[in-house]
TORDO-389029 format. One record per residue (C-alpha): y, x, z; residue number from 1. Coordinates in Angstrom, 1 decimal, padded with zeros to 4 digits. Layout:
N
ATOM      Y      X      Z   i
ATOM      Y      X      Z NUM
...
END
This chain:
365
ATOM      Y      X      Z   i
ATOM -048.2 -026.8  017.8   1
ATOM -044.4 -027.0  018.4   2
ATOM -043.4 -029.7  020.3   3
ATOM -040.0 -030.5  018.2   4
ATOM -038.3 -032.5  020.9   5
ATOM -038.9 -029.6  023.3   6
ATOM -036.3 -027.4  021.5   7
ATOM -032.8 -026.3  022.8   8
ATOM -030.2 -028.9  022.1   9
ATOM -027.3 -027.5  020.3  10
ATOM -025.1 -027.7  022.0  11
ATOM -002.6 -041.4  025.9  12
ATOM -001.9 -044.0  028.0  13
ATOM -005.2 -045.0  029.5  14
ATOM -004.7 -048.8  028.7  15
ATOM -006.6 -051.2  027.0  16
ATOM -006.1 -053.6  024.1  17
ATOM -004.6 -056.8  024.0  18
ATOM -005.5 -060.2  021.8  19
ATOM -006.2 -058.7  018.5  20
ATOM -003.7 -060.7  016.4  21
ATOM -000.6 -060.0  018.4  22
ATOM  001.8 -057.5  017.1  23
ATOM  001.6 -054.2  018.7  24
ATOM  005.2 -054.0  020.1  25
ATOM  004.4 -057.3  021.8  26
ATOM  001.0 -056.1  023.5  27
ATOM  002.5 -053.8  026.1  28
ATOM  003.4 -054.3  029.9  29
ATOM  006.1 -051.4  030.9  30
ATOM  005.0 -049.7  034.0  31
ATOM  008.0 -047.7  035.0  32
ATOM  006.4 -046.6  038.3  33
ATOM  003.8 -044.4  036.6  34
ATOM  006.2 -041.1  035.8  35
ATOM  003.4 -038.2  035.6  36
ATOM -000.1 -037.4  035.5  37
ATOM -000.6 -037.7  038.9  38
ATOM  000.5 -041.5  039.1  39
ATOM -001.2 -042.3  035.5  40
ATOM -004.5 -040.8  036.8  41
ATOM -004.2 -043.1  040.0  42
ATOM -003.4 -046.0  038.1  43
ATOM -006.5 -045.6  035.6  44
ATOM -008.8 -044.8  038.9  45
ATOM -007.9 -048.1  040.2  46
ATOM -008.4 -050.0  037.0  47
ATOM -011.7 -048.1  036.3  48
ATOM -013.0 -049.2  039.8  49
ATOM -011.8 -052.5  039.7  50
ATOM -013.5 -053.1  036.2  51
ATOM -017.0 -051.4  037.1  52
ATOM -016.9 -052.7  040.8  53
ATOM -017.3 -049.2  042.4  54
ATOM -015.4 -046.8  044.3  55
ATOM -015.7 -043.3  043.2  56
ATOM -015.0 -040.0  045.3  57
ATOM -012.6 -037.7  044.1  58
ATOM -015.2 -035.3  043.0  59
ATOM -016.7 -038.1  041.0  60
ATOM -013.6 -039.2  039.3  61
ATOM -012.7 -035.6  038.3  62
ATOM -016.1 -035.2  036.8  63
ATOM -015.2 -038.4  035.1  64
ATOM -012.3 -037.3  033.6  65
ATOM -013.9 -034.4  032.3  66
ATOM -016.4 -036.2  030.6  67
ATOM -014.2 -039.0  029.0  68
ATOM -011.1 -036.9  027.9  69
ATOM -011.6 -035.7  024.1  70
ATOM -009.5 -034.3  021.7  71
ATOM -011.8 -035.7  018.6  72
ATOM -010.2 -039.3  018.1  73
ATOM -013.8 -040.2  016.7  74
ATOM -015.3 -039.3  020.1  75
ATOM -012.7 -041.0  022.2  76
ATOM -012.9 -044.1  020.3  77
ATOM -016.6 -044.6  020.6  78
ATOM -016.3 -043.8  024.5  79
ATOM -013.6 -046.5  024.6  80
ATOM -015.8 -049.3  023.1  81
ATOM -019.1 -048.7  024.1  82
ATOM -021.2 -048.8  027.5  83
ATOM -021.5 -045.2  029.1  84
ATOM -023.6 -043.7  031.7  85
ATOM -022.3 -041.5  034.5  86
ATOM -024.7 -039.8  037.3  87
ATOM -023.0 -040.2  040.6  88
ATOM -022.9 -037.3  043.7  89
ATOM -026.2 -038.7  045.1  90
ATOM -028.1 -039.1  041.7  91
ATOM -027.4 -042.7  041.3  92
ATOM -026.9 -043.8  037.8  93
ATOM -023.7 -045.6  036.6  94
ATOM -023.3 -047.7  033.5  95
ATOM -019.5 -048.4  032.8  96
ATOM -017.1 -049.2  030.1  97
ATOM -013.5 -048.3  030.1  98
ATOM -012.5 -051.9  028.9  99
ATOM -013.8 -055.1  029.0 100
ATOM -016.1 -054.9  026.2 101
ATOM -017.3 -058.4  026.7 102
ATOM -014.1 -060.5  026.5 103
ATOM -011.6 -058.0  025.0 104
ATOM -008.6 -061.0  025.3 105
ATOM -008.9 -059.9  029.2 106
ATOM -007.5 -056.3  028.6 107
ATOM -004.3 -055.3  029.0 108
ATOM -002.1 -052.5  027.3 109
ATOM  000.2 -050.7  029.3 110
ATOM  003.0 -048.5  028.5 111
ATOM  004.5 -045.8  031.1 112
ATOM  007.0 -044.2  028.8 113
ATOM  007.8 -043.4  025.2 114
ATOM  005.4 -040.7  024.6 115
ATOM  006.1 -037.8  021.9 116
ATOM  005.1 -039.1  018.4 117
ATOM  002.2 -036.9  018.0 118
ATOM  000.6 -038.1  021.3 119
ATOM  001.7 -042.0  019.9 120
ATOM -000.2 -041.3  016.8 121
ATOM -003.1 -040.0  018.1 122
ATOM -003.6 -043.0  021.0 123
ATOM -002.8 -045.5  017.5 124
ATOM -005.7 -043.7  015.6 125
ATOM -008.0 -044.0  018.4 126
ATOM -007.1 -047.4  019.0 127
ATOM -007.2 -048.5  014.9 128
ATOM -010.8 -047.0  014.7 129
ATOM -012.1 -048.8  017.6 130
ATOM -010.7 -052.0  016.5 131
ATOM -012.3 -051.6  013.1 132
ATOM -015.8 -050.9  014.1 133
ATOM -015.4 -054.1  016.5 134
ATOM -014.4 -056.2  013.3 135
ATOM -010.9 -057.0  014.5 136
ATOM -009.4 -056.4  011.3 137
ATOM -006.1 -058.0  011.6 138
ATOM -005.1 -055.7  014.6 139
ATOM -006.7 -052.6  013.1 140
ATOM -004.5 -053.1  010.1 141
ATOM -001.5 -053.4  012.1 142
ATOM -002.4 -049.9  013.9 143
ATOM -003.1 -048.1  010.9 144
ATOM  000.3 -049.2  009.4 145
ATOM  002.0 -048.2  012.6 146
ATOM  000.7 -044.9  011.8 147
ATOM  002.0 -044.7  008.6 148
ATOM  005.3 -046.0  009.8 149
ATOM  005.6 -043.1  012.3 150
ATOM  004.4 -040.1  009.9 151
ATOM  003.4 -041.2  006.5 152
ATOM  002.7 -037.4  005.5 153
ATOM  000.2 -036.8  008.5 154
ATOM -003.4 -036.1  008.5 155
ATOM -003.6 -039.4  010.6 156
ATOM -001.7 -041.1  007.8 157
ATOM -004.6 -040.4  005.8 158
ATOM -007.1 -041.8  008.1 159
ATOM -004.9 -045.0  008.5 160
ATOM -004.7 -045.3  004.7 161
ATOM -008.6 -045.2  004.5 162
ATOM -008.9 -048.0  007.1 163
ATOM -006.1 -050.3  005.2 164
ATOM -008.7 -049.4  001.8 165
ATOM -011.7 -050.2  003.9 166
ATOM -010.8 -053.3  005.2 167
ATOM -008.8 -054.8  002.5 168
ATOM -011.2 -053.9 -000.1 169
ATOM -010.5 -055.0 -003.8 170
ATOM -012.4 -054.1 -007.0 171
ATOM -010.9 -050.5 -007.1 172
ATOM -011.7 -049.9 -003.5 173
ATOM -014.3 -047.3 -003.8 174
ATOM -012.4 -045.2 -006.6 175
ATOM -009.4 -045.4 -004.5 176
ATOM -011.3 -044.4 -001.5 177
ATOM -012.7 -041.3 -003.4 178
ATOM -009.4 -040.1 -004.6 179
ATOM -008.0 -040.2 -000.9 180
ATOM -011.1 -038.2  000.1 181
ATOM -010.1 -035.5 -002.4 182
ATOM -006.8 -035.6 -001.4 183
ATOM -007.9 -035.4  002.6 184
ATOM -010.0 -032.4  001.5 185
ATOM -007.0 -030.4 -000.2 186
ATOM -004.9 -031.2  002.8 187
ATOM -007.4 -029.7  005.1 188
ATOM -008.3 -033.0  006.7 189
ATOM -012.1 -032.5  006.9 190
ATOM -013.0 -035.1  009.6 191
ATOM -010.9 -037.9  007.5 192
ATOM -012.6 -036.9  004.2 193
ATOM -016.1 -037.0  006.1 194
ATOM -015.7 -040.2  007.5 195
ATOM -014.7 -041.7  004.2 196
ATOM -018.1 -040.5  002.9 197
ATOM -020.0 -041.8  006.0 198
ATOM -018.3 -045.2  005.4 199
ATOM -018.8 -045.2  001.7 200
ATOM -022.6 -044.5  002.3 201
ATOM -022.4 -047.2  005.1 202
ATOM -021.8 -050.0  002.7 203
ATOM -024.5 -049.1  000.2 204
ATOM -027.8 -050.3  000.8 205
ATOM -029.3 -047.1 -000.4 206
ATOM -028.2 -043.8 -000.8 207
ATOM -029.0 -042.2 -004.1 208
ATOM -029.3 -038.4 -005.2 209
ATOM -025.4 -038.2 -005.3 210
ATOM -024.9 -039.7 -002.2 211
ATOM -027.5 -037.5 -000.4 212
ATOM -025.4 -034.5 -002.0 213
ATOM -022.3 -035.8 -000.2 214
ATOM -024.0 -036.4  003.1 215
ATOM -025.3 -032.8  002.9 216
ATOM -021.8 -031.5  002.4 217
ATOM -020.9 -033.5  005.3 218
ATOM -023.1 -032.1  007.6 219
ATOM -022.2 -028.6  006.2 220
ATOM -018.3 -028.9  006.4 221
ATOM -018.7 -030.9  009.8 222
ATOM -020.5 -028.2  011.4 223
ATOM -018.7 -025.6  010.1 224
ATOM -015.5 -027.3  012.0 225
ATOM -017.3 -028.0  015.1 226
ATOM -017.6 -032.0  014.2 227
ATOM -020.7 -032.6  015.4 228
ATOM -020.6 -036.3  015.4 229
ATOM -019.7 -036.6  012.0 230
ATOM -022.4 -034.0  011.3 231
ATOM -025.5 -035.6  013.1 232
ATOM -024.3 -039.2  011.6 233
ATOM -024.9 -037.9  008.0 234
ATOM -028.0 -036.0  009.4 235
ATOM -029.6 -039.4  010.4 236
ATOM -028.5 -041.3  007.2 237
ATOM -030.7 -038.4  005.0 238
ATOM -033.3 -038.6  007.2 239
ATOM -033.5 -042.5  007.2 240
ATOM -033.3 -042.2  003.1 241
ATOM -035.9 -039.6  003.2 242
ATOM -038.6 -041.8  005.2 243
ATOM -037.6 -044.9  003.3 244
ATOM -038.4 -043.0  000.1 245
ATOM -041.5 -041.6  001.9 246
ATOM -040.3 -038.0  001.1 247
ATOM -040.9 -035.4  003.7 248
ATOM -038.0 -033.7  005.3 249
ATOM -037.4 -029.8  005.2 250
ATOM -038.1 -027.9  008.5 251
ATOM -034.2 -027.4  008.7 252
ATOM -033.6 -031.4  008.1 253
ATOM -036.2 -032.1  010.8 254
ATOM -034.7 -029.7  013.2 255
ATOM -031.1 -031.2  012.7 256
ATOM -032.4 -034.7  013.4 257
ATOM -033.6 -033.7  016.5 258
ATOM -030.4 -032.2  017.4 259
ATOM -028.8 -035.5  016.3 260
ATOM -030.9 -037.3  018.6 261
ATOM -030.1 -035.3  021.6 262
ATOM -026.5 -035.4  020.9 263
ATOM -026.4 -039.0  020.7 264
ATOM -028.8 -039.1  024.1 265
ATOM -026.0 -037.3  025.6 266
ATOM -023.0 -039.0  024.5 267
ATOM -024.9 -042.3  025.1 268
ATOM -023.7 -043.7  021.5 269
ATOM -026.5 -046.3  021.6 270
ATOM -026.6 -047.6  018.1 271
ATOM -026.6 -044.1  016.6 272
ATOM -029.0 -042.9  019.3 273
ATOM -031.4 -045.7  018.3 274
ATOM -031.2 -044.9  014.7 275
ATOM -032.2 -041.4  015.3 276
ATOM -034.9 -042.6  017.4 277
ATOM -036.2 -044.8  014.9 278
ATOM -036.1 -042.4  012.2 279
ATOM -038.0 -039.5  014.4 280
ATOM -040.6 -042.4  015.5 281
ATOM -041.3 -043.0  011.9 282
ATOM -041.6 -039.3  010.9 283
ATOM -044.0 -038.5  013.8 284
ATOM -045.9 -041.9  013.4 285
ATOM -046.3 -041.1  009.7 286
ATOM -047.6 -037.8  010.6 287
ATOM -049.9 -039.3  013.4 288
ATOM -048.2 -036.8  015.9 289
ATOM -048.9 -038.0  019.2 290
ATOM -047.5 -034.9  021.2 291
ATOM -044.2 -035.5  019.7 292
ATOM -044.4 -039.7  020.0 293
ATOM -045.0 -039.3  023.6 294
ATOM -042.2 -036.9  024.1 295
ATOM -039.8 -039.1  021.8 296
ATOM -040.8 -042.2  024.1 297
ATOM -040.4 -040.5  027.4 298
ATOM -036.7 -039.6  026.2 299
ATOM -035.9 -042.7  024.8 300
ATOM -037.4 -044.6  027.6 301
ATOM -035.5 -043.3  030.1 302
ATOM -032.2 -044.0  028.9 303
ATOM -033.4 -047.8  028.0 304
ATOM -034.2 -048.2  031.4 305
ATOM -030.9 -046.8  032.8 306
ATOM -029.3 -049.1  030.2 307
ATOM -030.9 -052.1  030.8 308
ATOM -033.0 -052.1  027.5 309
ATOM -036.6 -052.6  028.8 310
ATOM -037.5 -054.9  025.9 311
ATOM -037.0 -052.0  023.5 312
ATOM -039.2 -049.8  026.1 313
ATOM -041.9 -052.3  025.9 314
ATOM -042.0 -052.6  022.3 315
ATOM -042.6 -048.9  021.9 316
ATOM -045.4 -049.0  024.6 317
ATOM -047.3 -051.5  022.4 318
ATOM -046.5 -049.2  019.3 319
ATOM -048.0 -046.3  021.0 320
ATOM -051.0 -048.0  022.4 321
ATOM -051.8 -049.3  019.0 322
ATOM -051.4 -045.6  017.4 323
ATOM -053.4 -043.8  020.3 324
ATOM -055.9 -046.5  021.9 325
ATOM -057.5 -044.0  024.0 326
ATOM -054.2 -042.6  025.8 327
ATOM -054.7 -045.3  028.6 328
ATOM -057.9 -043.5  029.1 329
ATOM -056.7 -040.3  029.9 330
ATOM -056.8 -039.0  033.5 331
ATOM -053.0 -038.9  034.7 332
ATOM -054.1 -036.0  037.1 333
ATOM -054.9 -033.7  034.2 334
ATOM -052.4 -035.3  031.7 335
ATOM -049.1 -033.1  030.4 336
ATOM -046.0 -034.7  031.6 337
ATOM -045.2 -037.0  028.7 338
ATOM -048.8 -038.5  028.6 339
ATOM -048.4 -039.2  032.5 340
ATOM -045.1 -040.5  032.2 341
ATOM -046.4 -042.9  029.3 342
ATOM -049.2 -043.9  031.5 343
ATOM -047.3 -044.7  034.4 344
ATOM -044.6 -047.0  032.3 345
ATOM -047.7 -048.6  030.4 346
ATOM -049.4 -049.5  033.9 347
ATOM -046.0 -051.4  034.9 348
ATOM -046.1 -053.3  031.4 349
ATOM -048.1 -056.2  030.6 350
ATOM -047.6 -057.5  026.9 351
ATOM -046.5 -061.1  027.3 352
ATOM -049.7 -062.3  025.0 353
ATOM -051.8 -061.2  027.9 354
ATOM -050.0 -063.0  030.7 355
ATOM -052.0 -065.9  031.9 356
ATOM -050.4 -069.3  030.7 357
ATOM -050.5 -070.8  034.5 358
ATOM -048.4 -067.5  035.4 359
ATOM -046.0 -068.0  032.8 360
ATOM -045.4 -071.8  033.5 361
ATOM -044.6 -071.1  036.9 362
ATOM -042.2 -068.3  035.9 363
ATOM -040.5 -070.5  033.9 364
ATOM -039.9 -073.2  036.9 365
END
């Protein structure tokens, strides 16, 4: 039997947001002392270390820059608004954020100099997408309108128009977004067009046959353009709809879903990673594929422990124990790696309902 999860993986100013409802031109603090890349990176390094209460070596900081700098505005926006993982030189894990994601009003936005228009538009696009996901609608709309003002005929302006249509709603929203999608594809703005489709499907409770066809088109066009982020988002949505309908996935769809899982695992996109995990778990549980359930648990458990989500791990220990009650009787010395890992983790886990009430009361005191 092939172990699905053992498949090879397919492989601006550094500032932060100010209070969301302050106009963009009033958010910035000017830093005339930052005149080149070296002083820009030094400034970012100091703020990163202060925010995350860590002191990086020169080598660690360079590796961090290599990991977080991306030409893909969607990847950059996700990195900006999420908690990310980094491995230090001595193997110690570091979970970090680039901004204060718990209290956005404590962040600042620094302007080092007037950047070229293209760079400013790119930064605003990442900023607008980030704010849209965080439901900071007023600020996202301000950023989107600023993009259109700077260059109304650019591909970024198409993305900005989609943000405005998505947030302002209206009875004709879907129809207008479909027109914008067609225009984006004609102008070669494939990422923008695919993002419009993904947002439209996200708003719908269930994806019908037409939506599945659109998602398959997103997968195809995104992979052709090297946009794995959009491709794997669409892949997980297709797989999720199939599991909801009780329909089997093709071998290609299953392999794509596994690769989506690995991609979100590597990129530490927590919500998307969890969606991919849940879809694969449903598929393997339905097929009573204990081997792949153990592999899936092993991979996901490791990330959850690094990220402080032990409760997720505990929930799946209980699920796996119920599915294969005889697993705990396995000899750890002869077990394969995934089974041995499960045995080790389950030995440390004691379900709440089995804890002695007196022990619980003492713990609460």
